[in-house]
Each structure stands twice: as C-alpha cells, then as structure tokens.
One Martini backbone bead per residue (centre of mass of N, CA, C, O) as a GRO file, in nm:
protein
  199
    1MET     BB    1  -2.292  -2.057   1.393
    2GLY     BB    2  -2.267  -2.369   1.313
    3GLU     BB    3  -2.241  -2.685   1.329
    4PRO     BB    4  -2.011  -2.906   1.359
    5ILE     BB    5  -1.834  -3.117   1.166
    6PRO     BB    6  -1.788  -3.433   1.170
    7ASP     BB    7  -1.495  -3.631   1.253
    8PRO     BB    8  -1.414  -3.952   1.223
    9GLU     BB    9  -1.115  -3.950   1.309
   10LEU     BB   10  -1.153  -3.791   1.571
   11GLU     BB   11  -1.352  -3.985   1.704
   12LYS     BB   12  -1.158  -4.224   1.713
   13VAL     BB   13  -0.947  -4.091   1.895
   14ILE     BB   14  -1.137  -4.033   2.134
   15ARG     BB   15  -1.225  -4.325   2.185
   16GLY     BB   16  -0.924  -4.432   2.215
   17SER     BB   17  -0.873  -4.240   2.483
   18GLN     BB   18  -1.030  -4.405   2.656
   19PRO     BB   19  -1.042  -4.574   2.932
   20THR     BB   20  -0.985  -4.869   3.032
   21GLY     BB   21  -1.041  -5.105   3.259
   22ALA     BB   22  -0.740  -5.121   3.346
   23GLU     BB   23  -0.692  -4.807   3.374
   24GLN     BB   24  -0.905  -4.744   3.600
   25GLY     BB   25  -0.712  -4.896   3.826
   26MET     BB   26  -0.518  -4.678   3.819
   27ASP     BB   27  -0.323  -4.448   3.899
   28HIS     BB   28  -0.251  -4.130   3.813
   29SER     BB   29   0.045  -4.165   3.707
   30GLN     BB   30  -0.010  -4.405   3.519
   31ALA     BB   31  -0.231  -4.273   3.343
   32THR     BB   32  -0.059  -4.033   3.251
   33GLY     BB   33   0.160  -4.196   3.108
   34ARG     BB   34  -0.021  -4.329   2.898
   35TRP     BB   35  -0.130  -4.066   2.778
   36GLY     BB   36   0.145  -3.952   2.690
   37ASP     BB   37   0.214  -4.181   2.494
   38ARG     BB   38  -0.020  -4.131   2.303
   39ILE     BB   39   0.042  -3.842   2.225
   40MET     BB   40   0.325  -3.899   2.107
   41ALA     BB   41   0.221  -4.099   1.889
   42MET     BB   42   0.014  -3.871   1.760
   43ALA     BB   43   0.177  -3.611   1.688
   44PRO     BB   44   0.238  -3.635   1.381
   45GLU     BB   45  -0.060  -3.648   1.294
   46ILE     BB   46  -0.149  -3.381   1.419
   47ALA     BB   47   0.053  -3.200   1.270
   48GLY     BB   48  -0.049  -3.273   0.986
   49ASP     BB   49  -0.337  -3.167   1.025
   50ILE     BB   50  -0.265  -2.875   1.088
   51ARG     BB   51  -0.113  -2.820   0.825
   52ARG     BB   52  -0.342  -2.883   0.630
   53HIS     BB   53  -0.547  -2.676   0.740
   54ALA     BB   54  -0.366  -2.427   0.699
   55GLU     BB   55  -0.335  -2.452   0.390
   56GLU     BB   56  -0.637  -2.441   0.325
   57SER     BB   57  -0.689  -2.166   0.458
   58ARG     BB   58  -0.485  -2.004   0.289
   59THR     BB   59  -0.608  -2.064   0.013
   60LYS     BB   60  -0.889  -1.947   0.068
   61LYS     BB   61  -0.792  -1.659   0.136
   62THR     BB   62  -0.656  -1.599  -0.135
   63GLU     BB   63  -0.912  -1.638  -0.306
   64ARG     BB   64  -1.086  -1.429  -0.159
   65ASP     BB   65  -0.904  -1.180  -0.202
   66ALA     BB   66  -0.908  -1.192  -0.512
   67GLY     BB   67  -1.215  -1.151  -0.535
   68ILE     BB   68  -1.227  -0.876  -0.398
   69ARG     BB   69  -1.039  -0.723  -0.591
   70ALA     BB   70  -1.206  -0.774  -0.847
   71GLN     BB   71  -1.465  -0.636  -0.745
   72ILE     BB   72  -1.340  -0.357  -0.700
   73GLN     BB   73  -1.253  -0.309  -0.994
   74ARG     BB   74  -1.542  -0.321  -1.110
   75ASP     BB   75  -1.676  -0.095  -0.913
   76CYS     BB   76  -1.387   0.114  -0.867
   77GLY     BB   77  -1.190   0.179  -1.101
   78PRO     BB   78  -1.220   0.489  -1.165
   79GLN     BB   79  -1.161   0.589  -0.875
   80LEU     BB   80  -0.875   0.467  -0.849
   81ARG     BB   81  -0.755   0.620  -1.091
   82ALA     BB   82  -0.809   0.901  -0.977
   83MET     BB   83  -0.626   0.866  -0.730
   84GLU     BB   84  -0.367   0.827  -0.892
   85HIS     BB   85  -0.373   1.110  -1.023
   86ILE     BB   86  -0.365   1.269  -0.759
   87THR     BB   87  -0.093   1.169  -0.663
   88PHE     BB   88   0.068   1.283  -0.900
   89ALA     BB   89  -0.012   1.579  -0.851
   90LEU     BB   90   0.107   1.599  -0.566
   91GLU     BB   91   0.399   1.541  -0.645
   92GLN     BB   92   0.433   1.779  -0.843
   93HIS     BB   93   0.361   2.002  -0.641
   94GLY     BB   94   0.589   1.943  -0.442
   95LEU     BB   95   0.821   2.010  -0.636
   96LEU     BB   96   0.740   2.304  -0.684
   97MET     BB   97   0.761   2.396  -0.394
   98LEU     BB   98   1.066   2.336  -0.358
   99GLU     BB   99   1.167   2.520  -0.585
  100ARG     BB  100   1.048   2.785  -0.465
  101ILE     BB  101   1.191   2.777  -0.194
  102ASP     BB  102   1.482   2.783  -0.315
  103ALA     BB  103   1.429   3.068  -0.472
  104VAL     BB  104   1.380   3.183  -0.192
  105ALA     BB  105   1.453   3.384   0.041
  106GLU     BB  106   1.502   3.422   0.357
  107ASP     BB  107   1.238   3.472   0.598
  108GLN     BB  108   0.967   3.500   0.810
  109HIS     BB  109   0.816   3.263   0.618
  110THR     BB  110   0.988   3.003   0.617
  111PRO     BB  111   0.846   2.819   0.830
  112VAL     BB  112   0.581   2.794   0.676
  113ARG     BB  113   0.689   2.666   0.417
  114SER     BB  114   0.820   2.419   0.552
  115CYS     BB  115   0.565   2.302   0.679
  116LEU     BB  116   0.393   2.270   0.420
  117ALA     BB  117   0.588   2.077   0.282
  118LEU     BB  118   0.573   1.851   0.493
  119ILE     BB  119   0.264   1.812   0.491
  120HIS     BB  120   0.239   1.748   0.191
  121SER     BB  121   0.407   1.493   0.198
  122ALA     BB  122   0.231   1.340   0.406
  123ALA     BB  123  -0.033   1.357   0.237
  124THR     BB  124   0.064   1.196  -0.006
  125ILE     BB  125   0.123   0.933   0.141
  126THR     BB  126  -0.158   0.896   0.270
  127PHE     BB  127  -0.320   0.884   0.005
  128GLU     BB  128  -0.175   0.634  -0.107
  129GLU     BB  129  -0.262   0.448   0.123
  130ILE     BB  130  -0.563   0.468   0.072
  131ARG     BB  131  -0.559   0.345  -0.209
  132HIS     BB  132  -0.438   0.069  -0.137
  133LEU     BB  133  -0.645  -0.016   0.079
  134SER     BB  134  -0.892   0.004  -0.107
  135GLN     BB  135  -0.792  -0.200  -0.327
  136GLN     BB  136  -0.780  -0.444  -0.096
  137GLY     BB  137  -1.032  -0.393   0.123
  138TYR     BB  138  -0.928  -0.191   0.365
  139TRP     BB  139  -1.147   0.015   0.503
  140VAL     BB  140  -1.054   0.079   0.791
  141GLY     BB  141  -0.769   0.174   0.717
  142ALA     BB  142  -0.858   0.399   0.524
  143ALA     BB  143  -1.021   0.561   0.734
  144ALA     BB  144  -0.784   0.617   0.923
  145ARG     BB  145  -0.613   0.772   0.710
  146TRP     BB  146  -0.829   0.990   0.658
  147ARG     BB  147  -0.807   1.113   0.938
  148GLY     BB  148  -0.509   1.191   0.902
  149LEU     BB  149  -0.560   1.385   0.666
  150HIS     BB  150  -0.736   1.581   0.827
  151GLU     BB  151  -0.520   1.656   1.037
  152LEU     BB  152  -0.328   1.787   0.830
  153ALA     BB  153  -0.524   2.009   0.739
  154VAL     BB  154  -0.555   2.142   1.016
  155THR     BB  155  -0.255   2.204   1.059
  156ALA     BB  156  -0.218   2.384   0.811
  157ARG     BB  157  -0.428   2.597   0.896
  158LEU     BB  158  -0.292   2.679   1.162
  159ILE     BB  159  -0.022   2.777   1.038
  160VAL     BB  160  -0.135   2.995   0.853
  161GLU     BB  161  -0.283   3.156   1.087
  162GLY     BB  162  -0.031   3.168   1.297
  163GLY     BB  163   0.237   3.162   1.162
  164PRO     BB  164   0.574   3.165   1.235
  165GLY     BB  165   0.551   3.086   1.534
  166ILE     BB  166   0.396   2.817   1.500
  167ALA     BB  167   0.585   2.693   1.289
  168GLN     BB  168   0.841   2.681   1.468
  169ARG     BB  169   0.718   2.499   1.686
  170TYR     BB  170   0.663   2.262   1.499
  171LEU     BB  171   0.959   2.214   1.417
  172ASP     BB  172   1.076   2.179   1.704
  173HIS     BB  173   0.903   1.938   1.782
  174GLY     BB  174   0.999   1.748   1.556
  175LEU     BB  175   1.296   1.748   1.644
  176VAL     BB  176   1.256   1.629   1.927
  177VAL     BB  177   1.114   1.367   1.848
  178GLN     BB  178   1.338   1.255   1.659
  179THR     BB  179   1.565   1.258   1.867
  180ARG     BB  180   1.433   1.058   2.063
  181ARG     BB  181   1.411   0.823   1.864
  182LEU     BB  182   1.714   0.796   1.804
  183HIS     BB  183   1.804   0.751   2.095
  184SER     BB  184   1.633   0.498   2.149
  185TYR     BB  185   1.749   0.328   1.920
  186TYR     BB  186   2.048   0.338   2.009
  187GLU     BB  187   2.006   0.210   2.293
  188ARG     BB  188   1.890  -0.064   2.178
  189HIS     BB  189   2.113  -0.117   1.913
  190GLY     BB  190   2.393   0.060   1.889
  191THR     BB  191   2.259   0.210   1.639
  192GLY     BB  192   2.152   0.337   1.364
  193PRO     BB  193   1.886   0.326   1.122
  194VAL     BB  194   2.129   0.404   0.933
  195SER     BB  195   2.353   0.320   0.727
  196ASP     BB  196   2.668   0.344   0.631
  197LEU     BB  197   2.769   0.507   0.337
  198ARG     BB  198   3.081   0.415   0.342
  199GLU     BB  199   3.035   0.094   0.294
   0.00000   0.00000   0.00000
C-alpha cells in the first residue's frame, strides 16, 4: 500500500487537540475532562465524515462489482449460458426420475432409487449455485461449491456400488440429522421452522 494521502481537515483537528500551555499544568482528571468535552463537540462532525466516507466506499464498490460482472459477461458469456442450459436439463431429468420412481412398485432397490433422486436434487441446486457465484465473480465460493458437487458424485457412486444396505443407512442417517436439527431449532425458538399452513 502507498503512503496515506494527508487530509488538511484532519491535520487541523489533530493540531487543535494538542494541549495548550495552560492545559499542560492541569492534573490528569482536569485534562481528561477537557479532552472529553472536545471529543463530544467534534462528534457530529466525525460521524458525518465517517458516513460520507462509507457512502463513497459503497458507491465505489458497487461500480467496481458492476464492472466485474460486465467483464465476466464479455469473456465468459457462452460458458455461463451453457451452464444455464445444463441446469435446465438437470431439472428436467430430475422430474423424469421422480415420475419413474412413482411408476415402479417398491422393491429391494427402492432405497437406492430414493437416494439417487435426493442426491440428484442436491447436485442440481449446487450446480446452479456455482453458476450464480461464477456470474458474480465469486470464484472462491464457486470452487468451494464445485468441491461439494464432487462429494455428491462420490456419494452417488458409493450408493450405487454399495446397494440397498448402504442406501438405507444413508437415508436413516439423513433422517436422524434432520430430526436433530428440528429438535434444536424448536428448543431455541419454541416453534418449528415452517409456519402453520392452517393460518
């Protein structure tokens, strides 16, 4: 970082805050009281400066973010549109999976089909998150979600190779985790996370 740009107004305030000859002869409590009075007198001006600088910083950030998004659209527009098409295809495939699951009678492979449908839904949402994060320029967040997508793929492969036994354990574990979360939420808030539909 470069050297800070001197602020004439700030320098004036700093020079004005130095103890005068009369104040140097005061005891600590008297000097502190005078200093506190000065701070209180300058508080509105200081608050105004902070607010002004915050607004300027926010405006610059908004302009910078808009520039980044425009640059991403210029450089990666086709790729982002392709990702949007992939998301649509994943959604349609998920609907077909659910329709076929409903059409098939329950058998020993039902846990596997249920697991894969759940994982497919999570993968679709995760891929859409990756697209949005990439579109906004949040590369680190997109990379993190991409790792999550890889974990879902590994889980799906494990369930396919492990068969109904592993699939049922996966479903049971998910049920226990969600039950614990609901119980914790209810203990903290005294109500469930979903409003009563009867209201």
